[in-house]
All heavy atoms as a GROMACS GRO file, in nm:
protein
  505
    1MET      N    1   8.494 -17.998   2.252
    1MET     CA    2   8.612 -17.946   2.319
    1MET      C    3   8.698 -17.873   2.216
    1MET      O    4   8.711 -17.915   2.102
    1MET     CB    5   8.691 -18.062   2.381
    1MET     CG    6   8.809 -18.017   2.461
    1MET     SD    7   8.910 -18.146   2.538
    1MET     CE    8   8.792 -18.238   2.630
    2HIS      N    9   8.755 -17.766   2.260
    2HIS     CA   10   8.839 -17.685   2.172
    2HIS      C   11   8.963 -17.765   2.132
    2HIS      O   12   9.019 -17.838   2.213
    2HIS     CB   13   8.879 -17.557   2.246
    2HIS     CG   14   8.930 -17.451   2.155
    2HIS    ND1   15   9.061 -17.446   2.116
    2HIS    CD2   16   8.869 -17.347   2.093
    2HIS    CE1   17   9.079 -17.343   2.036
    2HIS    NE2   18   8.963 -17.281   2.021
    3PRO      N   19   9.008 -17.754   2.007
    3PRO     CA   20   9.124 -17.832   1.961
    3PRO      C   21   9.252 -17.805   2.040
    3PRO      O   22   9.332 -17.896   2.062
    3PRO     CB   23   9.140 -17.791   1.815
    3PRO     CG   24   9.011 -17.733   1.774
    3PRO     CD   25   8.946 -17.679   1.896
    4VAL      N   26   9.270 -17.683   2.084
    4VAL     CA   27   9.391 -17.650   2.160
    4VAL      C   28   9.388 -17.720   2.295
    4VAL      O   29   9.488 -17.777   2.342
    4VAL     CB   30   9.406 -17.497   2.177
    4VAL    CG1   31   9.523 -17.464   2.269
    4VAL    CG2   32   9.422 -17.431   2.042
    5VAL      N   33   9.272 -17.721   2.359
    5VAL     CA   34   9.258 -17.788   2.488
    5VAL      C   35   9.277 -17.939   2.471
    5VAL      O   36   9.345 -18.003   2.552
    5VAL     CB   37   9.120 -17.756   2.550
    5VAL    CG1   38   9.098 -17.837   2.677
    5VAL    CG2   39   9.106 -17.608   2.577
    6ALA      N   40   9.221 -17.994   2.366
    6ALA     CA   41   9.237 -18.137   2.340
    6ALA      C   42   9.383 -18.171   2.316
    6ALA      O   43   9.433 -18.272   2.367
    6ALA     CB   44   9.152 -18.178   2.220
    7PHE      N   45   9.452 -18.087   2.242
    7PHE     CA   46   9.595 -18.110   2.216
    7PHE      C   47   9.674 -18.106   2.346
    7PHE      O   48   9.761 -18.190   2.370
    7PHE     CB   49   9.648 -18.006   2.118
    7PHE     CG   50   9.797 -18.014   2.098
    7PHE    CD1   51   9.852 -18.114   2.020
    7PHE    CD2   52   9.881 -17.922   2.159
    7PHE    CE1   53   9.990 -18.122   2.003
    7PHE    CE2   54  10.018 -17.929   2.142
    7PHE     CZ   55  10.073 -18.030   2.064
    8LEU      N   56   9.648 -18.006   2.430
    8LEU     CA   57   9.720 -17.995   2.557
    8LEU      C   58   9.693 -18.114   2.649
    8LEU      O   59   9.785 -18.168   2.713
    8LEU     CB   60   9.684 -17.864   2.627
    8LEU     CG   61   9.739 -17.738   2.562
    8LEU    CD1   62   9.685 -17.614   2.632
    8LEU    CD2   63   9.891 -17.738   2.562
    9LEU      N   64   9.569 -18.158   2.657
    9LEU     CA   65   9.536 -18.273   2.741
    9LEU      C   66   9.600 -18.402   2.688
    9LEU      O   67   9.650 -18.482   2.765
    9LEU     CB   68   9.384 -18.289   2.750
    9LEU     CG   69   9.311 -18.187   2.836
    9LEU    CD1   70   9.161 -18.207   2.829
    9LEU    CD2   71   9.360 -18.191   2.979
   10ASN      N   72   9.598 -18.418   2.556
   10ASN     CA   73   9.662 -18.535   2.497
   10ASN      C   74   9.814 -18.532   2.517
   10ASN      O   75   9.876 -18.634   2.543
   10ASN     CB   76   9.628 -18.547   2.349
   10ASN     CG   77   9.486 -18.590   2.327
   10ASN    OD1   78   9.426 -18.657   2.410
   10ASN    ND2   79   9.429 -18.550   2.214
   11SER      N   80   9.872 -18.413   2.508
   11SER     CA   81  10.016 -18.400   2.530
   11SER      C   82  10.052 -18.434   2.674
   11SER      O   83  10.150 -18.503   2.700
   11SER     CB   84  10.062 -18.258   2.498
   11SER     OG   85  10.039 -18.228   2.364
   12PHE      N   86   9.973 -18.385   2.767
   12PHE     CA   87   9.996 -18.416   2.907
   12PHE      C   88   9.980 -18.566   2.935
   12PHE      O   89  10.059 -18.625   3.009
   12PHE     CB   90   9.902 -18.336   2.997
   12PHE     CG   91   9.920 -18.366   3.142
   12PHE    CD1   92  10.032 -18.321   3.210
   12PHE    CD2   93   9.827 -18.441   3.211
   12PHE    CE1   94  10.051 -18.350   3.344
   12PHE    CE2   95   9.845 -18.472   3.344
   12PHE     CZ   96   9.957 -18.425   3.412
   13ALA      N   97   9.880 -18.628   2.876
   13ALA     CA   98   9.859 -18.771   2.894
   13ALA      C   99   9.976 -18.851   2.838
   13ALA      O  100  10.021 -18.949   2.900
   13ALA     CB  101   9.728 -18.814   2.828
   14LEU      N  102  10.026 -18.811   2.723
   14LEU     CA  103  10.142 -18.879   2.664
   14LEU      C  104  10.266 -18.861   2.751
   14LEU      O  105  10.340 -18.957   2.776
   14LEU     CB  106  10.168 -18.826   2.523
   14LEU     CG  107  10.287 -18.886   2.449
   14LEU    CD1  108  10.265 -19.035   2.426
   14LEU    CD2  109  10.309 -18.815   2.319
   15TYR      N  110  10.288 -18.739   2.802
   15TYR     CA  111  10.402 -18.712   2.890
   15TYR      C  112  10.392 -18.798   3.016
   15TYR      O  113  10.490 -18.857   3.060
   15TYR     CB  114  10.404 -18.563   2.927
   15TYR     CG  115  10.525 -18.521   3.005
   15TYR    CD1  116  10.638 -18.476   2.939
   15TYR    CD2  117  10.527 -18.524   3.144
   15TYR    CE1  118  10.751 -18.436   3.010
   15TYR    CE2  119  10.638 -18.485   3.215
   15TYR     CZ  120  10.750 -18.441   3.148
   15TYR     OH  121  10.862 -18.403   3.219
   16ALA      N  122  10.273 -18.807   3.073
   16ALA     CA  123  10.254 -18.887   3.194
   16ALA      C  124  10.273 -19.036   3.168
   16ALA      O  125  10.331 -19.107   3.249
   16ALA     CB  126  10.114 -18.861   3.252
   17ALA      N  127  10.226 -19.084   3.053
   17ALA     CA  128  10.241 -19.226   3.020
   17ALA      C  129  10.388 -19.262   3.000
   17ALA      O  130  10.436 -19.364   3.053
   17ALA     CB  131  10.160 -19.259   2.896
   18VAL      N  132  10.459 -19.181   2.925
   18VAL     CA  133  10.602 -19.206   2.904
   18VAL      C  134  10.676 -19.194   3.036
   18VAL      O  135  10.766 -19.273   3.066
   18VAL     CB  136  10.660 -19.110   2.798
   18VAL    CG1  137  10.810 -19.124   2.788
   18VAL    CG2  138  10.595 -19.136   2.662
   19GLY      N  139  10.638 -19.099   3.119
   19GLY     CA  140  10.699 -19.083   3.250
   19GLY      C  141  10.676 -19.203   3.340
   19GLY      O  142  10.767 -19.247   3.411
   20GLY      N  143  10.557 -19.258   3.337
   20GLY     CA  144  10.528 -19.376   3.417
   20GLY      C  145  10.609 -19.498   3.375
   20GLY      O  146  10.665 -19.569   3.458
   21VAL      N  147  10.617 -19.519   3.246
   21VAL     CA  148  10.696 -19.632   3.194
   21VAL      C  149  10.844 -19.613   3.224
   21VAL      O  150  10.913 -19.706   3.269
   21VAL     CB  151  10.671 -19.650   3.043
   21VAL    CG1  152  10.766 -19.752   2.983
   21VAL    CG2  153  10.527 -19.690   3.017
   22THR      N  154  10.893 -19.493   3.202
   22THR     CA  155  11.034 -19.464   3.230
   22THR      C  156  11.064 -19.479   3.379
   22THR      O  157  11.167 -19.535   3.417
   22THR     CB  158  11.070 -19.322   3.183
   22THR    OG1  159  11.041 -19.311   3.044
   22THR    CG2  160  11.216 -19.291   3.207
   23ALA      N  161  10.974 -19.431   3.463
   23ALA     CA  162  10.995 -19.440   3.608
   23ALA      C  163  11.001 -19.584   3.654
   23ALA      O  164  11.088 -19.622   3.733
   23ALA     CB  165  10.885 -19.365   3.681
   24LEU      N  166  10.909 -19.666   3.606
   24LEU     CA  167  10.911 -19.808   3.645
   24LEU      C  168  11.038 -19.878   3.598
   24LEU      O  169  11.099 -19.954   3.673
   24LEU     CB  170  10.788 -19.879   3.590
   24LEU     CG  171  10.657 -19.847   3.660
   24LEU    CD1  172  10.540 -19.913   3.588
   24LEU    CD2  173  10.661 -19.889   3.806
   25ALA      N  174  11.079 -19.849   3.476
   25ALA     CA  175  11.202 -19.911   3.425
   25ALA      C  176  11.324 -19.862   3.501
   25ALA      O  177  11.413 -19.940   3.537
   25ALA     CB  178  11.217 -19.882   3.276
   26PHE      N  179  11.329 -19.732   3.529
   26PHE     CA  180  11.444 -19.677   3.599
   26PHE      C  181  11.453 -19.728   3.742
   26PHE      O  182  11.560 -19.766   3.790
   26PHE     CB  183  11.438 -19.524   3.600
   26PHE     CG  184  11.554 -19.461   3.670
   26PHE    CD1  185  11.677 -19.454   3.608
   26PHE    CD2  186  11.541 -19.409   3.798
   26PHE    CE1  187  11.786 -19.396   3.672
   26PHE    CE2  188  11.647 -19.351   3.862
   26PHE     CZ  189  11.771 -19.345   3.800
   27VAL      N  190  11.340 -19.732   3.811
   27VAL     CA  191  11.341 -19.779   3.950
   27VAL      C  192  11.375 -19.927   3.956
   27VAL      O  193  11.442 -19.972   4.049
   27VAL     CB  194  11.205 -19.748   4.015
   27VAL    CG1  195  11.189 -19.820   4.147
   27VAL    CG2  196  11.190 -19.599   4.036
   28THR      N  197  11.336 -20.002   3.855
   28THR     CA  198  11.364 -20.145   3.855
   28THR      C  199  11.508 -20.176   3.814
   28THR      O  200  11.575 -20.255   3.880
   28THR     CB  201  11.267 -20.217   3.759
   28THR    OG1  202  11.133 -20.184   3.796
   28THR    CG2  203  11.286 -20.366   3.765
   29PHE      N  204  11.556 -20.113   3.707
   29PHE     CA  205  11.686 -20.150   3.652
   29PHE      C  206  11.792 -20.040   3.660
   29PHE      O  207  11.910 -20.069   3.677
   29PHE     CB  208  11.672 -20.189   3.504
   29PHE     CG  209  11.573 -20.298   3.480
   29PHE    CD1  210  11.454 -20.271   3.415
   29PHE    CD2  211  11.599 -20.427   3.522
   29PHE    CE1  212  11.361 -20.372   3.392
   29PHE    CE2  213  11.508 -20.528   3.499
   29PHE     CZ  214  11.388 -20.500   3.435
   30GLY      N  215  11.755 -19.916   3.643
   30GLY     CA  216  11.852 -19.810   3.621
   30GLY      C  217  11.908 -19.741   3.742
   30GLY      O  218  12.017 -19.685   3.737
   31VAL      N  219  11.837 -19.743   3.854
   31VAL     CA  220  11.881 -19.666   3.969
   31VAL      C  221  12.015 -19.717   4.023
   31VAL      O  222  12.098 -19.639   4.068
   31VAL     CB  223  11.773 -19.661   4.079
   31VAL    CG1  224  11.756 -19.795   4.147
   31VAL    CG2  225  11.802 -19.553   4.179
   32THR      N  226  12.040 -19.845   4.013
   32THR     CA  227  12.167 -19.899   4.063
   32THR      C  228  12.281 -19.868   3.967
   32THR      O  229  12.397 -19.874   4.007
   32THR     CB  230  12.158 -20.050   4.085
   32THR    OG1  231  12.113 -20.114   3.966
   32THR    CG2  232  12.061 -20.081   4.199
   33ARG      N  233  12.252 -19.836   3.843
   33ARG     CA  234  12.357 -19.798   3.749
   33ARG      C  235  12.395 -19.652   3.766
   33ARG      O  236  12.512 -19.616   3.752
   33ARG     CB  237  12.312 -19.824   3.606
   33ARG     CG  238  12.298 -19.971   3.579
   33ARG     CD  239  12.266 -19.998   3.436
   33ARG     NE  240  12.250 -20.142   3.418
   33ARG     CZ  241  12.186 -20.196   3.320
   33ARG    NH1  242  12.133 -20.120   3.226
   33ARG    NH2  243  12.176 -20.326   3.311
   34VAL      N  244  12.298 -19.567   3.794
   34VAL     CA  245  12.326 -19.425   3.814
   34VAL      C  246  12.382 -19.402   3.953
   34VAL      O  247  12.473 -19.323   3.972
   34VAL     CB  248  12.197 -19.342   3.792
   34VAL    CG1  249  12.219 -19.196   3.826
   34VAL    CG2  250  12.150 -19.356   3.648
   35GLN      N  251  12.328 -19.472   4.052
   35GLN     CA  252  12.372 -19.461   4.191
   35GLN      C  253  12.433 -19.595   4.231
   35GLN      O  254  12.362 -19.692   4.248
   35GLN     CB  255  12.252 -19.429   4.281
   35GLN     CG  256  12.281 -19.432   4.428
   35GLN     CD  257  12.373 -19.320   4.470
   35GLN    OE1  258  12.370 -19.213   4.414
   35GLN    NE2  259  12.456 -19.346   4.568
   36PRO      N  260  12.565 -19.603   4.244
   36PRO     CA  261  12.628 -19.733   4.267
   36PRO      C  262  12.598 -19.795   4.405
   36PRO      O  263  12.614 -19.914   4.422
   36PRO     CB  264  12.777 -19.704   4.253
   36PRO     CG  265  12.791 -19.558   4.271
   36PRO     CD  266  12.662 -19.496   4.231
   37ALA      N  267  12.554 -19.716   4.501
   37ALA     CA  268  12.522 -19.770   4.633
   37ALA      C  269  12.393 -19.851   4.626
   37ALA      O  270  12.307 -19.824   4.541
   37ALA     CB  271  12.508 -19.657   4.733
   38PRO      N  272  12.376 -19.949   4.715
   38PRO     CA  273  12.250 -20.025   4.715
   38PRO      C  274  12.131 -19.935   4.749
   38PRO      O  275  12.142 -19.844   4.831
   38PRO     CB  276  12.271 -20.130   4.823
   38PRO     CG  277  12.396 -20.096   4.894
   38PRO     CD  278  12.470 -19.996   4.816
   39VAL      N  279  12.020 -19.960   4.684
   39VAL     CA  280  11.900 -19.879   4.702
   39VAL      C  281  11.789 -19.970   4.752
   39VAL      O  282  11.756 -20.070   4.690
   39VAL     CB  283  11.859 -19.812   4.568
   39VAL    CG1  284  11.736 -19.726   4.588
   39VAL    CG2  285  11.974 -19.731   4.513
   40SER      N  286  11.730 -19.932   4.866
   40SER     CA  287  11.625 -20.015   4.926
   40SER      C  288  11.493 -19.999   4.853
   40SER      O  289  11.475 -19.906   4.773
   40SER     CB  290  11.608 -19.978   5.073
   40SER     OG  291  11.554 -19.848   5.083
   41LEU      N  292  11.401 -20.086   4.884
   41LEU     CA  293  11.268 -20.080   4.824
   41LEU      C  294  11.198 -19.950   4.862
   41LEU      O  295  11.131 -19.887   4.778
   41LEU     CB  296  11.183 -20.200   4.868
   41LEU     CG  297  11.040 -20.205   4.816
   41LEU    CD1  298  11.037 -20.212   4.665
   41LEU    CD2  299  10.966 -20.321   4.877
   42GLY      N  300  11.213 -19.908   4.986
   42GLY     CA  301  11.150 -19.782   5.030
   42GLY      C  302  11.202 -19.662   4.954
   42GLY      O  303  11.126 -19.573   4.917
   43ALA      N  304  11.333 -19.660   4.930
   43ALA     CA  305  11.391 -19.549   4.853
   43ALA      C  306  11.341 -19.551   4.710
   43ALA      O  307  11.316 -19.446   4.650
   43ALA     CB  308  11.543 -19.557   4.857
   44ARG      N  309  11.327 -19.669   4.654
   44ARG     CA  310  11.277 -19.679   4.516
   44ARG      C  311  11.134 -19.627   4.506
   44ARG      O  312  11.097 -19.560   4.410
   44ARG     CB  313  11.284 -19.823   4.468
   44ARG     CG  314  11.426 -19.871   4.447
   44ARG     CD  315  11.428 -20.020   4.415
   44ARG     NE  316  11.562 -20.073   4.424
   44ARG     CZ  317  11.636 -20.106   4.320
   44ARG    NH1  318  11.590 -20.094   4.198
   44ARG    NH2  319  11.757 -20.154   4.338
   45ILE      N  320  11.053 -19.658   4.606
   45ILE     CA  321  10.914 -19.611   4.608
   45ILE      C  322  10.911 -19.459   4.622
   45ILE      O  323  10.829 -19.392   4.558
   45ILE     CB  324  10.835 -19.680   4.720
   45ILE    CG1  325  10.817 -19.828   4.687
   45ILE    CG2  326  10.700 -19.614   4.742
   45ILE    CD1  327  10.761 -19.911   4.799
   46LEU      N  328  11.000 -19.404   4.703
   46LEU     CA  329  11.003 -19.259   4.723
   46LEU      C  330  11.046 -19.182   4.599
   46LEU      O  331  10.997 -19.072   4.574
   46LEU     CB  332  11.095 -19.224   4.839
   46LEU     CG  333  11.040 -19.251   4.979
   46LEU    CD1  334  11.148 -19.226   5.082
   46LEU    CD2  335  10.920 -19.164   5.006
   47ILE      N  336  11.138 -19.237   4.521
   47ILE     CA  337  11.185 -19.164   4.403
   47ILE      C  338  11.095 -19.184   4.281
   47ILE      O  339  11.109 -19.112   4.182
   47ILE     CB  340  11.331 -19.198   4.367
   47ILE    CG1  341  11.345 -19.342   4.322
   47ILE    CG2  342  11.423 -19.166   4.481
   47ILE    CD1  343  11.481 -19.374   4.263
   48LEU      N  344  11.004 -19.280   4.286
   48LEU     CA  345  10.918 -19.310   4.172
   48LEU      C  346  10.841 -19.188   4.119
   48LEU      O  347  10.845 -19.161   3.998
   48LEU     CB  348  10.823 -19.425   4.207
   48LEU     CG  349  10.741 -19.483   4.094
   48LEU    CD1  350  10.830 -19.549   3.992
   48LEU    CD2  351  10.642 -19.583   4.148
   49PRO      N  352  10.771 -19.110   4.203
   49PRO     CA  353  10.698 -18.995   4.148
   49PRO      C  354  10.789 -18.888   4.088
   49PRO      O  355  10.755 -18.826   3.986
   49PRO     CB  356  10.621 -18.938   4.267
   49PRO     CG  357  10.629 -19.039   4.374
   49PRO     CD  358  10.745 -19.128   4.345
   50GLY      N  359  10.903 -18.867   4.149
   50GLY     CA  360  10.996 -18.768   4.097
   50GLY      C  361  11.052 -18.808   3.962
   50GLY      O  362  11.069 -18.725   3.872
   51VAL      N  363  11.082 -18.935   3.948
   51VAL     CA  364  11.133 -18.985   3.819
   51VAL      C  365  11.025 -18.974   3.712
   51VAL      O  366  11.054 -18.937   3.599
   51VAL     CB  367  11.183 -19.131   3.833
   51VAL    CG1  368  11.219 -19.189   3.698
   51VAL    CG2  369  11.300 -19.138   3.928
   52ALA      N  370  10.901 -19.003   3.750
   52ALA     CA  371  10.791 -18.992   3.653
   52ALA      C  372  10.772 -18.848   3.607
   52ALA      O  373  10.744 -18.823   3.490
   52ALA     CB  374  10.662 -19.046   3.713
   53ALA      N  375  10.791 -18.753   3.697
   53ALA     CA  376  10.772 -18.613   3.661
   53ALA      C  377  10.890 -18.557   3.582
   53ALA      O  378  10.872 -18.475   3.492
   53ALA     CB  379  10.751 -18.529   3.787
   54LEU      N  380  11.010 -18.601   3.616
   54LEU     CA  381  11.131 -18.548   3.553
   54LEU      C  382  11.196 -18.648   3.459
   54LEU      O  383  11.318 -18.653   3.446
   54LEU     CB  384  11.230 -18.506   3.663
   54LEU     CG  385  11.180 -18.400   3.760
   54LEU    CD1  386  11.278 -18.380   3.873
   54LEU    CD2  387  11.155 -18.270   3.688
   55TRP      N  388  11.117 -18.727   3.392
   55TRP     CA  389  11.170 -18.838   3.313
   55TRP      C  390  11.267 -18.796   3.203
   55TRP      O  391  11.360 -18.871   3.174
   55TRP     CB  392  11.058 -18.926   3.258
   55TRP     CG  393  10.971 -18.863   3.155
   55TRP    CD1  394  10.854 -18.801   3.174
   55TRP    CD2  395  10.996 -18.859   3.013
   55TRP    NE1  396  10.803 -18.757   3.055
   55TRP    CE2  397  10.887 -18.791   2.955
   55TRP    CE3  398  11.098 -18.905   2.931
   55TRP    CZ2  399  10.879 -18.770   2.817
   55TRP    CZ3  400  11.090 -18.883   2.795
   55TRP    CH2  401  10.981 -18.816   2.740
   56PRO      N  402  11.253 -18.680   3.136
   56PRO     CA  403  11.353 -18.649   3.033
   56PRO      C  404  11.494 -18.635   3.092
   56PRO      O  405  11.591 -18.687   3.036
   56PRO     CB  406  11.305 -18.516   2.974
   56PRO     CG  407  11.160 -18.512   3.002
   56PRO     CD  408  11.143 -18.580   3.133
   57TYR      N  409  11.505 -18.567   3.206
   57TYR     CA  410  11.635 -18.550   3.270
   57TYR      C  411  11.691 -18.686   3.317
   57TYR      O  412  11.809 -18.714   3.297
   57TYR     CB  413  11.621 -18.455   3.389
   57TYR     CG  414  11.747 -18.442   3.470
   57TYR    CD1  415  11.857 -18.372   3.420
   57TYR    CD2  416  11.757 -18.500   3.596
   57TYR    CE1  417  11.973 -18.362   3.494
   57TYR    CE2  418  11.873 -18.490   3.670
   57TYR     CZ  419  11.981 -18.420   3.618
   57TYR     OH  420  12.096 -18.412   3.690
   58VAL      N  421  11.605 -18.768   3.377
   58VAL     CA  422  11.649 -18.899   3.426
   58VAL      C  423  11.692 -18.987   3.310
   58VAL      O  424  11.794 -19.056   3.319
   58VAL     CB  425  11.536 -18.966   3.507
   58VAL    CG1  426  11.570 -19.109   3.541
   58VAL    CG2  427  11.507 -18.885   3.633
   59LEU      N  428  11.619 -18.984   3.202
   59LEU     CA  429  11.654 -19.067   3.086
   59LEU      C  430  11.787 -19.025   3.025
   59LEU      O  431  11.870 -19.111   2.989
   59LEU     CB  432  11.542 -19.058   2.982
   59LEU     CG  433  11.541 -19.162   2.872
   59LEU    CD1  434  11.532 -19.303   2.930
   59LEU    CD2  435  11.425 -19.138   2.779
   60ILE      N  436  11.812 -18.896   3.016
   60ILE     CA  437  11.941 -18.848   2.964
   60ILE      C  438  12.054 -18.894   3.055
   60ILE      O  439  12.158 -18.940   3.008
   60ILE     CB  440  11.938 -18.695   2.949
   60ILE    CG1  441  11.848 -18.656   2.833
   60ILE    CG2  442  12.078 -18.639   2.929
   60ILE    CD1  443  11.818 -18.508   2.825
   61ARG      N  444  12.035 -18.882   3.186
   61ARG     CA  445  12.138 -18.926   3.279
   61ARG      C  446  12.162 -19.075   3.270
   61ARG      O  447  12.275 -19.122   3.279
   61ARG     CB  448  12.092 -18.894   3.421
   61ARG     CG  449  12.172 -18.800   3.479
   61ARG     CD  450  12.210 -18.744   3.592
   61ARG     NE  451  12.304 -18.815   3.672
   61ARG     CZ  452  12.316 -18.794   3.798
   61ARG    NH1  453  12.239 -18.707   3.858
   61ARG    NH2  454  12.403 -18.860   3.866
   62TRP      N  455  12.055 -19.151   3.256
   62TRP     CA  456  12.066 -19.296   3.249
   62TRP      C  457  12.140 -19.336   3.123
   62TRP      O  458  12.223 -19.427   3.123
   62TRP     CB  459  11.926 -19.354   3.252
   62TRP     CG  460  11.917 -19.503   3.271
   62TRP    CD1  461  12.018 -19.589   3.300
   62TRP    CD2  462  11.799 -19.581   3.260
   62TRP    NE1  463  11.968 -19.716   3.310
   62TRP    CE2  464  11.835 -19.714   3.286
   62TRP    CE3  465  11.667 -19.552   3.233
   62TRP    CZ2  466  11.743 -19.817   3.285
   62TRP    CZ3  467  11.576 -19.655   3.233
   62TRP    CH2  468  11.613 -19.787   3.258
   63ILE      N  469  12.114 -19.269   3.012
   63ILE     CA  470  12.183 -19.301   2.886
   63ILE      C  471  12.330 -19.265   2.894
   63ILE      O  472  12.416 -19.338   2.843
   63ILE     CB  473  12.113 -19.230   2.769
   63ILE    CG1  474  11.975 -19.292   2.745
   63ILE    CG2  475  12.197 -19.234   2.643
   63ILE    CD1  476  11.888 -19.217   2.648
   64ARG      N  477  12.363 -19.153   2.957
   64ARG     CA  478  12.502 -19.112   2.969
   64ARG      C  479  12.586 -19.210   3.050
   64ARG      O  480  12.705 -19.224   3.027
   64ARG     CB  481  12.513 -18.974   3.031
   64ARG     CG  482  12.478 -18.864   2.936
   64ARG     CD  483  12.502 -18.730   3.000
   64ARG     NE  484  12.458 -18.624   2.911
   64ARG     CZ  485  12.442 -18.500   2.947
   64ARG    NH1  486  12.467 -18.465   3.073
   64ARG    NH2  487  12.402 -18.409   2.862
   65VAL      N  488  12.525 -19.276   3.148
   65VAL     CA  489  12.598 -19.370   3.233
   65VAL      C  490  12.638 -19.494   3.154
   65VAL      O  491  12.743 -19.552   3.178
   65VAL     CB  492  12.512 -19.408   3.356
   65VAL    CG1  493  12.574 -19.523   3.432
   65VAL    CG2  494  12.495 -19.289   3.446
   66ARG      N  495  12.556 -19.533   3.059
   66ARG     CA  496  12.589 -19.652   2.978
   66ARG      C  497  12.716 -19.626   2.905
   66ARG      O  498  12.800 -19.689   2.877
   66ARG     CB  499  12.479 -19.680   2.877
   66ARG     CG  500  12.361 -19.744   2.939
   66ARG     CD  501  12.267 -19.786   2.830
   66ARG     NE  502  12.148 -19.845   2.889
   66ARG     CZ  503  12.051 -19.892   2.820
   66ARG    NH1  504  12.052 -19.887   2.690
   66ARG    NH2  505  11.947 -19.943   2.879
   0.00000   0.00000   0.00000
């Protein structure tokens, strides 16, 4: 495999792994800090993929709330 392709695939895998961990942590603990209203289990499941994809923005917002 070409080194550039390997680098891009590894970068994507790392981004996805960090996104998955961040999404699980945010949906479990952080969503009620950013959004003060109660959040149901269904809403948490619905926002999980979006948080995983946009984890840098979500993480910055979560840190700012603290």
